[in-house]
C-alpha positions in Angstrom: -208.3 173.2 -82.7 -206.9 173.6 -86.2 -204.6 176.5 -87.1 -207.6 178.1 -88.9 -209.3 178.5 -85.5 -206.3 180.2 -83.9 -206.2 184.1 -84.2 -203.5 185.3 -86.6 -201.6 187.1 -83.8 -201.3 183.9 -81.7 -200.3 181.9 -84.8 -197.5 184.3 -85.4 -196.5 184.3 -81.7 -196.3 180.5 -81.7 -194.9 180.4 -85.3 -197.8 178.3 -86.5 -197.8 178.4 -90.3 -200.6 180.4 -91.9 -203.2 178.3 -93.8 -202.2 180.0 -97.0 -198.5 179.1 -96.7 -199.1 175.6 -98.1 -199.8 177.1 -101.5 -196.5 178.9 -101.9 -194.9 175.8 -103.6 -191.9 176.0 -101.2 -190.7 179.4 -102.3 -188.6 181.0 -99.5 -190.0 184.2 -98.1 -187.6 187.2 -98.2 -189.1 188.5 -95.0 -190.6 186.6 -92.0 -191.7 187.2 -88.4 -188.4 186.1 -87.0 -186.4 188.6 -89.0 -188.8 191.4 -88.1 -188.7 190.6 -84.4 -184.9 190.2 -84.3 -184.5 193.6 -86.0 -187.0 195.2 -83.6 -185.3 193.8 -80.5 -181.9 195.0 -81.8 -183.3 198.5 -82.1 -184.8 198.3 -78.5 -181.5 197.1 -77.1 -179.8 200.0 -78.7 -182.3 202.9 -78.5 -184.9 201.7 -75.9 -188.5 200.9 -76.4 -189.3 204.4 -77.6 -187.0 203.9 -80.5 -189.0 201.1 -82.0 -191.4 202.0 -84.8 -192.6 199.9 -87.6 -191.1 202.3 -90.2 -187.7 202.1 -88.5 -187.8 198.3 -88.2 -188.7 198.1 -91.9 -186.0 200.5 -92.9 -183.4 198.5 -91.0 -184.4 195.4 -93.1 -184.5 197.3 -96.3 -188.3 197.2 -96.7 -191.2 199.6 -96.6 -193.3 200.0 -93.5 -196.4 198.6 -95.3 -194.5 195.4 -96.1 -194.3 194.5 -92.4 -198.1 194.3 -91.9 -198.2 191.0 -93.7 -196.0 189.6 -90.9 -196.9 191.8 -87.9 -200.5 193.0 -87.6 -199.8 196.1 -85.4 -197.4 197.8 -83.1 -199.1 196.1 -80.1 -198.5 192.7 -81.8 -194.9 193.6 -82.5 -194.4 194.4 -78.8 -195.8 191.0 -77.8 -193.5 189.2 -80.2 -190.5 191.2 -79.1 -191.3 190.5 -75.4 -191.6 186.8 -75.9 -188.4 186.7 -77.9 -186.4 188.9 -75.5 -187.3 187.0 -72.3 -185.9 183.8 -73.8 -186.4 180.5 -71.9 -185.9 180.1 -68.1 -182.8 178.3 -66.8 -183.1 174.9 -65.0 -184.4 175.6 -61.5 -184.6 173.7 -58.2 -188.1 172.2 -57.8 -187.3 170.3 -54.6 -187.0 173.4 -52.4 -189.9 175.8 -53.3 -188.3 178.8 -51.6 -184.9 178.5 -53.3 -186.7 177.6 -56.6 -188.8 180.8 -56.5 -185.8 182.8 -55.5 -183.9 181.5 -58.4 -186.8 182.2 -60.7 -187.0 185.8 -59.5 -183.3 186.3 -59.8 -183.3 184.8 -63.3 -186.1 187.1 -64.4 -184.3 190.1 -62.8 -181.2 189.3 -64.8 -183.2 189.3 -68.0 -184.9 192.6 -67.2 -181.6 194.3 -66.1 -180.0 193.2 -69.4 -182.9 194.6 -71.3 -184.6 197.2 -69.2 -186.9 198.2 -72.0 -188.9 195.1 -71.2 -190.2 196.7 -68.1 -191.7 199.5 -70.2 -193.8 197.2 -72.4 -197.5 197.8 -71.6 -199.1 194.8 -70.0 -202.3 194.0 -72.1 -203.1 190.5 -70.9 -201.7 187.3 -69.3 -198.6 185.6 -70.7 -199.4 184.1 -74.1 -196.1 183.4 -76.0 -194.2 180.1 -75.7 -191.2 181.6 -73.9 -193.5 183.4 -71.4 -195.5 180.2 -70.9 -192.1 178.4 -70.2 -191.4 180.9 -67.4 -194.9 180.3 -66.0 -194.4 176.6 -66.3 -191.2 176.8 -64.4 -192.8 178.7 -61.5 -195.8 176.4 -61.3 -193.5 173.4 -61.3 -191.6 174.8 -58.3 -194.9 175.3 -56.4 -196.4 172.0 -57.5 -195.7 170.3 -54.1 -196.4 173.2 -51.8 -200.1 172.3 -51.2 -201.2 175.7 -52.5 -204.3 175.7 -54.7 -204.2 177.0 -58.3 -205.5 180.5 -57.3 -202.7 180.9 -54.7 -200.0 179.6 -57.1 -201.1 182.1 -59.8 -201.2 184.8 -57.1 -197.7 184.1 -55.9 -196.4 184.0 -59.5 -198.1 187.4 -60.2 -196.8 189.0 -57.0 -193.2 187.9 -57.5 -193.2 188.7 -61.2 -194.7 192.1 -60.6 -192.1 192.8 -57.8 -189.2 191.8 -60.1 -190.5 194.0 -62.9 -191.2 197.1 -60.8 -187.9 196.9 -58.9 -185.9 196.7 -62.1 -187.8 199.6 -63.5 -187.3 201.7 -60.4 -183.6 200.9 -60.4 -183.4 201.9 -64.1 -185.1 205.2 -63.3 -182.8 206.0 -60.4 -179.7 205.1 -62.5 -180.9 207.5 -65.2 -181.2 210.2 -62.5 -177.7 209.6 -61.3 -176.4 209.8 -64.8 -177.5 213.4 -64.9 -174.6 214.3 -62.7 -173.7 215.6 -59.3 -175.9 218.7 -59.7 -179.0 216.4 -60.0 -177.9 214.5 -56.9 -177.4 217.7 -54.9 -180.8 218.9 -55.9 -182.3 215.6 -54.7 -180.7 216.0 -51.3 -181.9 219.6 -51.0 -185.4 218.4 -51.9 -185.2 215.6 -49.2 -184.0 218.1 -46.6 -186.9 220.5 -47.4 -189.4 217.7 -47.3 -188.2 216.7 -43.8 -188.9 220.3 -42.6 -192.4 220.1 -44.1 -193.5 216.9 -42.5 -195.4 217.9 -39.4 -194.9 215.3 -36.6 -198.4 215.9 -35.4 -200.0 215.3 -38.8 -197.6 212.5 -40.0 -196.1 211.1 -36.8 -194.8 207.8 -38.2 -193.3 209.4 -41.3 -191.6 212.0 -39.1 -190.2 209.3 -36.9 -188.9 207.5 -40.0 -187.2 210.7 -41.3 -185.5 211.3 -38.0 -184.3 207.7 -37.6 -180.8 206.5 -38.2 -181.9 205.1 -41.5 -182.3 208.6 -42.9 -180.0 210.6 -40.6 -176.9 208.5 -40.8 -174.6 209.0 -43.8 -175.1 206.4 -46.5 -172.8 203.4 -46.4 -169.9 203.4 -48.7 -171.4 200.8 -51.1 -172.0 201.0 -54.8 -175.5 201.6 -56.2 -175.5 198.1 -57.6 -174.8 196.6 -54.2 -177.5 198.6 -52.5 -180.0 197.7 -55.2 -179.1 194.0 -54.7 -179.6 194.3 -51.0 -182.9 196.1 -51.4 -184.2 193.5 -53.9 -183.2 190.6 -51.6 -185.0 192.2 -48.6 -188.2 192.7 -50.6 -188.1 189.2 -52.1 -187.5 187.6 -48.6 -190.6 189.5 -47.3 -192.7 188.0 -50.1 -191.3 184.5 -49.7 -191.9 184.7 -45.9 -195.6 185.5 -46.7 -195.7 182.5 -49.1 -194.2 180.3 -46.4 -197.0 181.3 -44.0 -199.6 180.6 -46.6 -198.1 177.2 -47.4 -198.0 176.2 -43.7 -201.7 177.3 -43.2 -202.8 175.3 -46.3 -201.8 172.0 -44.7 -200.7 168.8 -46.5 
């Protein structure tokens, strides 16, 4: 496939030169995709995803909003470019032990998302398509290459773990924002929880009522930081997923 057959958005994502660029006689461009993406990511790191607009990105570079459309076709394309740039490349991971390899893959992704929580707010419009995202996919597939899982199950495992990482970081970010609102917000949350316990009818919701009356909910919270609790919760959920993968690998045979 020649570059002419590749959609413009994918050419820009993979930094494939536009067919017309060969006629520029070597003149350097004053604005390119990398500059636009770097500026947009800087804004997102500072102001969150909601702070990123094409006019704001253009202004930060000293250009008009219309000038960006030659390099970025739309806001949706800009988000795809930003995402691929921001996730970076995966670290070297253990491919001999699939469980530790996938654990390392998940923790590495979690570290990226926690450093840039706005990544968890980017709408998912399709499968990974940029070179960095493909590198993360390649790393996970390489880890699972000797598990005996077929392609459908490997993709399924990748999807489940990736989705778990993204959702857990997003939830942690939401809770952190709530805590940042102060003690008044926390007290309101406790009052809400106590009221909910009174509303849960044991005859209608027997298991939920038993849960709310268990030591997990009735005992005072342990004296640990929110970060430590989040790490423990994440590890528990990841172990449950990996336990399920182990069962599937064992049942798939050699």
